[in-house]
N, C-alpha and C positions, 0 to 999 in steps of 0.2 A: 504494500500500500504506500509506503514511503517513496519508493521509486516512481510510482504513478504520480504522486503529488509533486515530486521534484520535477519530473518531465513536464507536467502540466504547468507548473510555475515558470519553468524555462521557456516553454512555448508562449505563454502569455507575455512574458518579458520581451521575448524576441518580436512578437507582433506589435507590442507597444513601441519598441525602438524603430521598427520599420515604418510605422505610422508617423513617428516623429521625423524621420529622415524624409519621408514623402512630403510632409508639410513644409519642411525647410526647403526642399527642392522647388516646390510649387511657389513658395514665397520669393525665392531668388528669381524665378522667371516671370513674376507678376509685373504688369505695367499699369500704372506708373510704378517706378522703382521704389521699393520700400526702404525705410531707414530704421526699422525696428527689429531687424533680425539679429539675434545674438551671435557673436563671433564664435563662441564655443559650439553652437549648433551647426554653423557652417563647417568648422573643422571636423566635427563628428561625422557630418555627411560626407566630406571629402575622404576621410579615413574609411568610411563604410564602402565607398566606391572603389577603394583600393589605391588612393593617392598616397604618395610618399611625401610626408611633411617634415621638413627640417628647419630648425631655427636659423636665422641669419643675424646680422648685426642689429642691435636695438630691437625695434618692434617688427622687423622684417621676418617673413617666413617664406621659405622656398617650397613650392608645391610641384610635383610631377605626377602626371596621370596620362596613360596611354600615349606616351611620347611627347606630350605637351607639357611645357614648363612655364611657371609664372613666379614672380616675386610679389607678394602682397604685404601690406602692413596691418598688423593687429591694431584694432582701435584702442585708443587710450585718451583720456581716462574713462571714457564710456565703455560699456560692455557690448553695445550694439554697433554693427558695421554701418558706415555712412553709405549714402546712395552711390557714391563713386566706387566704393569698395564692392558693394553688391553688384554693380554693373561690371566691374572687373572680374568678379567670380563668375558671373553669368557668361561673359565672353570666354573665359577660360574653360568652363564646362562645355560650351558649344564647340570650341576648338578641339576639345578632347573627345567629342562625339557623344556627350551625354545629352539626352533629350528630356524634355519636360515630363513626358509620360513614363518615366522609368519607374 
């Protein structure tokens, strides 16, 4: 019974995370561009998609996905990415072949 409960809990958690990534992806592709997307949600989505994320100097972060590379800046002092940052992430994802309906 414990194994069933653990696998049920794992399945529920996985579905919750997938829904969260889907919401973040939809928010990134929304027009007009949003400025209320948390950077940690963007990084979590990128990691979920298989991107390699490495820190750079200061607030810079290097991202590589499907042969596409970008250098972005983590927002500070706010937690939310600016419209310009969201647009850069959108362009990066498009260049990497990620579609809105993933």
